[in-house]
C-alpha positions as a Markdown table, in Angstrom:
| # | Residue | x | y | z |
|---|---|---|---|---|
| 1 | Met | 1.6 | 37.4 | 26.0 |
| 2 | Pro | 2.6 | 37.9 | 22.3 |
| 3 | Thr | 4.6 | 35.2 | 20.6 |
| 4 | Ile | 8.2 | 35.8 | 19.4 |
| 5 | Ser | 7.1 | 35.9 | 15.8 |
| 6 | Glu | 4.5 | 38.6 | 16.7 |
| 7 | Ile | 7.1 | 40.6 | 18.5 |
| 8 | Asn | 9.6 | 40.3 | 15.6 |
| 9 | His | 6.9 | 41.3 | 13.1 |
| 10 | Glu | 5.9 | 44.4 | 15.2 |
| 11 | Ile | 9.6 | 45.5 | 15.4 |
| 12 | Met | 10.2 | 45.0 | 11.7 |
| 13 | Gln | 6.8 | 46.3 | 10.3 |
| 14 | Gly | 5.7 | 48.5 | 13.2 |
| 15 | Ser | 5.9 | 52.3 | 13.5 |
| 16 | Phe | 8.5 | 52.5 | 16.2 |
| 17 | Thr | 10.7 | 55.6 | 16.4 |
| 18 | Asn | 14.4 | 55.5 | 16.4 |
| 19 | Asp | 14.5 | 56.2 | 20.2 |
| 20 | Gln | 12.0 | 53.4 | 20.8 |
| 21 | Leu | 14.1 | 50.9 | 18.8 |
| 22 | Asn | 17.2 | 52.0 | 20.7 |
| 23 | Ser | 15.4 | 51.3 | 23.9 |
| 24 | Ile | 14.4 | 47.8 | 22.7 |
| 25 | Ala | 18.0 | 47.2 | 21.7 |
| 26 | Ser | 19.3 | 48.3 | 25.1 |
| 27 | Ala | 16.8 | 46.0 | 26.9 |
| 28 | Ile | 18.0 | 43.1 | 24.8 |
| 29 | Gln | 21.7 | 43.9 | 25.5 |
| 30 | Phe | 20.9 | 44.1 | 29.3 |
| 31 | Arg | 19.1 | 40.7 | 29.3 |
| 32 | Arg | 22.0 | 39.1 | 27.4 |
| 33 | Arg | 24.4 | 40.4 | 30.0 |
| 34 | Gln | 22.2 | 39.0 | 32.8 |
| 35 | Ile | 22.1 | 35.6 | 31.1 |
| 36 | Gly | 25.9 | 35.6 | 30.9 |
| 37 | Leu | 26.3 | 36.5 | 34.6 |
| 38 | Glu | 23.8 | 33.9 | 35.7 |
| 39 | Phe | 25.7 | 31.2 | 33.6 |
| 40 | Lys | 29.1 | 32.3 | 35.0 |
| 41 | Arg | 27.8 | 31.9 | 38.5 |
| 42 | Ser | 26.6 | 28.4 | 37.8 |
| 43 | Ile | 29.7 | 27.0 | 36.2 |
| 44 | Arg | 33.0 | 25.9 | 37.8 |
| 45 | Val | 36.5 | 25.0 | 36.5 |
| 46 | Gly | 36.3 | 21.5 | 35.0 |
| 47 | Asp | 32.7 | 21.7 | 33.8 |
| 48 | Arg | 32.0 | 20.4 | 30.3 |
| 49 | Val | 30.5 | 23.0 | 27.9 |
| 50 | Lys | 29.8 | 23.5 | 24.2 |
| 51 | Phe | 29.7 | 26.5 | 22.0 |
| 52 | Tyr | 29.2 | 27.2 | 18.3 |
| 53 | His | 32.4 | 28.2 | 16.4 |
| 54 | Pro | 31.2 | 30.3 | 13.4 |
| 55 | Lys | 34.5 | 30.0 | 11.4 |
| 56 | Leu | 34.4 | 26.2 | 11.7 |
| 57 | Gly | 30.7 | 26.0 | 11.3 |
| 58 | Gln | 30.3 | 23.5 | 14.1 |
| 59 | Asp | 29.8 | 23.1 | 17.9 |
| 60 | Leu | 32.9 | 22.6 | 19.9 |
| 61 | Leu | 33.0 | 20.6 | 23.2 |
| 62 | Gly | 35.5 | 21.5 | 25.9 |
| 63 | Ser | 36.0 | 22.0 | 29.6 |
| 64 | Val | 36.2 | 25.2 | 31.5 |
| 65 | Thr | 39.7 | 26.1 | 32.6 |
| 66 | Gly | 39.0 | 29.6 | 33.8 |
| 67 | Val | 36.2 | 32.2 | 34.5 |
| 68 | Lys | 37.2 | 35.8 | 33.8 |
| 69 | Ile | 35.2 | 39.0 | 34.1 |
| 70 | Lys | 33.9 | 39.0 | 30.5 |
| 71 | Asn | 34.8 | 35.6 | 29.2 |
| 72 | Val | 35.1 | 32.0 | 30.1 |
| 73 | Ile | 38.3 | 30.1 | 29.0 |
| 74 | Val | 37.3 | 26.8 | 27.4 |
| 75 | Thr | 39.9 | 24.2 | 26.4 |
| 76 | Thr | 39.0 | 22.0 | 23.5 |
| 77 | Pro | 40.9 | 19.5 | 21.4 |
| 78 | Arg | 41.5 | 22.3 | 18.9 |
| 79 | Gly | 43.0 | 24.7 | 21.6 |
| 80 | Ser | 41.8 | 27.2 | 24.1 |
| 81 | Tyr | 39.2 | 29.8 | 23.5 |
| 82 | Arg | 37.9 | 32.9 | 25.4 |
| 83 | Val | 34.1 | 32.6 | 24.9 |
| 84 | Pro | 31.4 | 35.0 | 26.2 |
| 85 | Ala | 29.4 | 33.2 | 28.8 |
| 86 | Asn | 26.1 | 33.8 | 27.1 |
| 87 | Leu | 27.3 | 31.7 | 24.1 |
| 88 | Leu | 28.0 | 28.6 | 26.2 |
| 89 | Glu | 25.8 | 25.7 | 27.0 |
| 90 | Gln | 26.5 | 23.1 | 29.8 |
| 91 | Val | 26.9 | 19.6 | 28.6 |
């Protein structure tokens, strides 16, 4: 099995067509959705999670207060956030 760096190199330097690159991008989006669904099934209200907040440039810790169709509601000391499930990590 090729390594991640080999896959990245082949995508960046290879001779893929636009249709092939679109297919790769669709496969990546599909897998990200699956990871998010798997995570949402594994968490419950009250679980401790963390996520990276790009505007603050740091990880935030909080607890799950709700699980919605597309997002998980996380309450932190800084407030509540709607976070996509694939961006969360259980603590």
